[in-house]
Structure formats: C-alpha cells, structure tokens
N, C-alpha and C positions, 0 to 999 in steps of 0.2 A: 856689490853687483851680483856675486854668486848667489846670495840669499834671495835677492829679487828675482833672479832668473829661475831659481828653484821654485819660488812661489808661483811665478807665471806658468811654469811647466805643470805644476800640480793643478792649478786652476784650469789650464787648457785640457789636460786629460779628464778632469772632472766634468767639464762641459761636454767633451766628446762622449763619455760614458752616459751622461744624462740624456743626450740626444739619441744615442743608440738604444738606451733602455726604453725611451718613449716610443721609438720606432718599433722595437720588438713587441711592446705591449699592443701597439696599433696593429701590427701584422698578425699577432695572436688573435686579436679581436676579429680582424677580417677573415682569418682562416675559420674561426668558429662560425662567423656569420655565413661564409660561403658554404660551410658544411651543412648548416641547418637549411640554407636556401636550396642547396642541391637535394637535400633529403625531402623538403616540402614539394619541390617540383617533381621529383621522382614519384612520390605518392600520388600527386595530382595526375600525373601522366598515367600511372597504373589504374587509377579509378576511371579515367576517360576510356582507356583501352577495355577495361572490364565492361563499361556501359555499352561500348560498340559490340563486344562479343555477346552480351546479353540480348541486344536488339537483333543481331544476326540470327541467333538461335531462335528467338521468338518468331521471326519472319519465316524461318525454315519450316516451322511447324504450323504457322498460320499466316498464309499469304495476304490475308485481308487486314492484319494487325497494323494500326496506324496511331495508336494512343501514345506510344513512347513512355518515358519515365519523367516524373516531375518531383524535384526536390527530395530525392530519396537519399538516405544516409548510407554511405559505403566507406568502410575503413576510416571512420572519423571525419570524412569529408562529405561534400554534397554533390550529387549527380543529377544532371538533366539531359535527357535524350529526346531529340525531335526526329520524327519520320515524315518525309515529304515525298509526294509523287512527282516523278520527273518523266516527261514525255509519256504520260498516262501509265505505262507499265513498269518503269524503273522506279527504284526507291533510293532516296538519299538519307543516310543516317548521320546525324550530327550529335556527337556525344561530348558534353561540356562538364568539366569538374572543377571544384574549388576545394583546396586543402590549406588551411592556415595562411590564407591570402594568396597562395599560388594557384594559377589557373592553367588548364590545358584543354585542348580540343582535338578530337579524332573524327574524321569524316570518312564514311564508307559508302561506295556506290554499289548497288546490287541490281541485277537484271534477271528476269525469269529464264530458266533453262528452256531451250526450244528444241523440239524433236527433230528439226532439220539439221541439228548439229550432230546427229548420229548417222552413220552410214547404214547400219542395220540395227533394229531393235524389235524383239519379239517377246511376247508373253509365254507362248508355248511353241515348241518345235515338233511335238508329237513323234511320229515315226518317220519324219522327213529328214534326209541326210544331205549334208553338203558333200559333194563328190568331186572326183577328178574332172577338171575343166572349169570348175567354179572358182571365181576369183573375186574377193571382197576387199574393199578399202574403206578407210575411215573408222571411227569408233564402232565396235560391234558389242551388242549386249543381248543376252537372253535370260529370262527368269527360269529357263529349263536347262536341260543338257544341251551342249553343242554336239550334235550327232555328225560323225564324219565317216566317209567311205572313200578309200583310195587316197588321193593327194590334193584336196582342195587347198587354196592359198588364202590366208587371212593377212592382208597387208597392214592393217591397223591393229591397235590393241584389241584383243578379244577378251571379254569378261562374261562370266556365267555364274549363276547362282548355284547350280547343281554339279557342274563339272563337265568332263569330256567323256563321250561314249563312242567307241569305235565299232564299226560293223564287223571288222576282222582285226586280228592281232597284227596283221601285216600293214595296216593302213598307216600312212605317213602324212598327216596334215601338217601344213607349214604355217606357223604363227610368227610372222616376220616382225610384227609390232608388239609381241609379248602376249602372254596368256595369264589370266587371273581367275581363280575359282573362289566360290563362297561369297561373291558380291551380290548384295540384295538391293536392287533398284526397282521400286514398285512402279508399274505402268499405270499412271494416274492421269488420264487425259483431261485437258481443259480446253474445250472448243467454244466456250461462250464468247470470247472476244471476236472470233471471226464471224459469228452470226450477228453480233451487234454491229460490227463494221459493215457487213453486207446491207443491213437495213438503214444504216446512216447515209453512206454515200457510195455503196457498191451497186452491183446489178443483181436484181432479184427476179428469178423466173418462178412463177407459181400460178396455180389455178385461182382465178379471182371470182369465180361464179358462186362460191360458197358451198360447193358440193364436196370439196376436198379431193378432187381427182388427181391422179398421178400426172406429173408434168415431166416429159422427156425433152432434153435439149441436145441438139447436135452442134458441136463447135468445130469449126475449121479455122485454125490460126494461119494467117498469111504472112509471108516474109516482109511485106511492106508495112507491118504494124497494124493491120486490120484483122477483124474477126468476122467470118461469115457464119451465120447461125440460122437455125430453124427450130420450131417448137411443135411438139405433139402432145395434146392434152387428152387424157382418157382414151388413148389409142384411136382418136377420131381422124387421124391423118396429119401429115406434116404440113405446116404452113409454108408459104413461099419463103425463100431465103432472104435475109437482110445482111448487109455488110456495113460495119462501122469501125472506126478506129478504136483500138483498145482503150485509149485514154478517154474517148467520149462515151464508150459503153459503160465503163466503170471508173469513177474518179479515184478511188483508193486501191484499185487493182483486184477487188474481190468479185467473183462471179459465183452466185449462190443459187442452187436449185432447191426450193422448199418442197419436200415430198416428191421426189422424182429421180431420174437418172441422167447421166451425161455421157454422150458419145464424143470422143475427142481424137483429133490428129492434127498434124500440120507443123508450121514453123513459127515459133513464138518470138516476137520482137517487142520487148518491154518486160515488165514484171507483173505477174498475176498469180492468184490462187483460185482454183475452181473447186467448188464444194457441192457434193450430192448428199442431201439430207433425206432420211427416211420419213421424217415427220409423222411418226407413229403409223406408217404405212406398211410395216413389216419388211421382209426381205425383197419384195418386189420393187422397192425404191431405196434410194441411198447408195446406188451403185455407179461406178465410173467404168465405162468400156473404152479401152484403147483400141482403135480400129486400124491404125497404121503408125508409122514413125511419128514421134512428137519430139521436135528438136528446137534448138535455139538458132536464131538468125545469125548470131555471132557467138561462136564456140569459145567459152572462157578458157579452155585449155590452150588455145592459140592466140586469144586476145584477152589479156589480163584486165582490160578496162570494160569488158562486156557487162552490160546491165540487164541482159535478158535473164529471166528467172521465172521458174514455174513451180507451184505447189499443187499437187493433186490430192484432194481429200475426199474420202468416202466413208459413210457411216457403216455400210455393210461390206462391200468388196470392191477391189479394183481388178478388172478382168481384161486380159489381152484376148481379143476375139480371134477365133480360129480362122486361118486363111492358109490353105495348103500351098499357095503360090508364093507366100512370103518367105524370104530368105532371112538374113540377119535383121534384127529389129533394134532400133535406137529409141530409147526413152530418156529424155533429159529433163529430170524433175526430181523433187523430193516428194515421195508418196506416203500418205498417212491413211491407215485403215483402222477405224475404231473397233469394229466387232469381228471382222473376218481377216482377210489377207489378200496378197497378190496372187491371182489365179491365172494360169495359162489354160485357156479353154481347149479341151481335147488334145492335150500335149502328146499323148501316145499315138495319135492318128497322123502326125507329121511323118512324111516319108523318110526323113533323115533328121539330123540334129543341126541346129544353127546357134548363133550367139544372140542372146538378149543383152545388149550393151546399155547399161544404166549409168547415167552421169547424175549423181545425186544420192538418193538413199531410199530405203523401204522401212517404214515404221508401222508395225502391224501387230494385231493380236495373235494371228496364226502364221506359221511358216508352212507354205504349201509347195509340193513338188513342181518342178518346171520341165522335167524330162523323164524318159524311161531309161533304165540302165541295164547293162548286161551283168553277168556274174563277176566280172572283174572290176566293177565299179565305174565303167566308162559309159557315157551317155550315148544312146542310139537313136532316140526320137524326141523331138521337142526342142527345148532351148537350154543351152548352158547359161548359167547365171554369171555374167561378167559385169561386175559393178565397180565403178570408179567414183569415189566421194568427191563432191564439189566443194573444194576447200573454202570457197567464198562463204559457205553457210556457217562457218565458224564465227563470222563477224556480221554477216548480213543474210537475212532469210527471206523467202517469198512473203508477200504481204499477209500479215495476220496469221501466219502459219501456226498451228496449234502449239501451245506451250505446256510444259509440265506445271505442276502446282508447287514447284520449288524454285527458290531464287538461288543464284550463285553470285559471289563477290567478284566484281570486275575491277575495283580499285580500292585502295586503303591508304588514306593520308594521315600521318601522325605529325 
C-alpha cells in the first residue's frame, strides 16, 4: 500500500507542476502580448496626437488651410488628418493613425479668436496716458507701451509688447489681474465675414444711383425692439424717418453702411452689429458718431439671461459727439475701429469731468485722450474712462463681429 500511495503522490505532484508550468508559460505569453499591445497602442496614440498638433500649427499660420494630411508616414506608422468646416467659421480636426494594427483618433475643435473677447486692444498708445480715475476690466493688450499717470486701475490681465512707462516715478498703477511684458500679438483685422454677411441677409444702406455718393444713416434704437432710421445721401437732406423691428430690418443682425457714416443712440433690444465702411471714400466716410447714451434694454449685469448685444464697427473712427449739457455717458457695446480710434470730440471744452461708462470693450488702432488733466494726474475736463468688460463676449459675441486671422483650440478629445 505504501508503494502505491507513494506512486500516486508522485503522479499527483507531477500533474500539479505540469498544470502550473503550462499556466506560467501562458501568463508569460499574455504578458508579452500585453506589453507589445500597449507599446503599439502608445505609438499609435502619439502619432495621432502629433497629427493633431501639426494641423493646429498649420491652421495658426494659414486660416484657409483645409487640405489635411493623407497617408503620410510618421514613426513607422500611417497618419491621416481631415479638416472640416463647422458652422462656417469653426474647424474640426480629425487625426487618425495606424501602427502595427493598432489605431487611434484625436479630435480637435478650433474657433477664430474674436476681438470682442478683449476689453481693450490697441496698436499704438502714442503719448496718451491712462490716469487716475480710469478703470479697465477684461483682457488688455497693446503693441506699444502702457503709459500711466497717477493711479489707473487695470482689473483684468494687462499685456504689452514694449512694457510700462510712467509719467512720474510716484505713479502707482494697479494691475489687479496681473501684468506681462514682451508679448507680441499682431493686430491683424479680418472684416471680410461681416461684409459678406451684410450682403447676404443683413441690411445695406448705400447710394444706388451709380455716382458713389456718401450715405449717412441716423439710427435710433428703441426699447421695444424697433429701430427708427433716416438716410442722407450726398448731403441732399435727410429722408423722412422709418421705424421697423430690428428682426425685420436685418435677418442676421448686421446693419452695414457702404461708403458713409452712422449716427447712433438709444436702447438696443436684440443682437446687432452696425458697420460704417469708407468704401474708398477717405476719412469723410467710415465713421460712427455716438450722439447720446447707447444702452441695452436688459442689462446683463443684473439679468444674466439678457440677449441684448451690440457691436459698433468703424473703418475710420468712432466719435462721441460734443454736448456740453451731457453728464455721465453710457455706452454698452464692443467697439471696433480699424484705422483710427475712439474720439471724444472737444473733450477739453467740457466745463467739468464726467464718467464715460463702457460695458464691453474698445479695439482700435489708436488710443486717444478722453479728458484734460492737471499736474497731479487728475482729470479736470472731459470724460474719465470707466470700462467694464461684458463677460458674455468670452463665449458669445455680437453678430459677425470682426475676427482675428488666428484660431484658438476650444476642445481636444483623445
């Protein structure tokens, strides 16, 4: 019996070791397979990410690039990148890779940068200084020096190409959102989309006689969502006024004056962008004149669901008309000036100083003075610049407001 028991015991252990050995070989094979599978998937993922980065870089330098990449060899694998237009202006990048049978896909969504997303943006500041009483919010940028006198307040991040210049060593500007120097952001305007939109389903005001006369338009926005307007062609006199709902006057929200000027005031209900183009008419056209307060029917600072929105675009200048009886002035809009800047007409002639309260932003070539100052850097005549950024413009902007020629990434899926 003992011999049989010993034999059975040996056979049992032999079977156990045989099974264990087989399992160990199988586990070793699985580990090796898993290792190579992970390696292949990692390389495939890296190729797809590289393709997405290549496409993002290409679109940054060439906004019109749509060709993508087809069957190109990268790191021993194959890469295909497709570019699609989404909602006309956005771009969808789909980067697909294959490496040793492993596949991966990266999807990137890009949208053009919009100038309404800045609180202030200037190419040159010249000899104009931000001074005591001036308050600015939202992203600030200039390709020039930030000139300061006294204690102006910058609530958002302030960036400049050339640096900070103080009028006096005792000046104390407040950069509450941070300050960065040496940043180079070229001011490269792209107004083509708003002009195309105006001729598609917006409202166009222009001389139709074929003589190319200047066309001036007076716009009064009414709190009930209507617009009262009149037209003056070649200084021949103003037409009778007409009143229409904003939605019937312009289907897509764009009101465009071809070779002329706009005079505007009132209360905006709805979303619109008004544009004054010079149309090769020189400085006598392409101007917007603000004649009194221009405000929203529903203030987004107290009503987060407000859909009232205004863009004011001028090829030459936006000018606040002089009125000695005007006290504080309210301008609720994002203002875009292609060649000039925001001008306060005869600012030194005001008997005292008032606040120009801007809800939105100013994007312009030039920074212009808004007030006269005493030796201590305090305003005495004209308007203090009190600007509050409309945070809605980070995600939603006035219809067809001018874009930069550069895209930004808004989502990245791996």
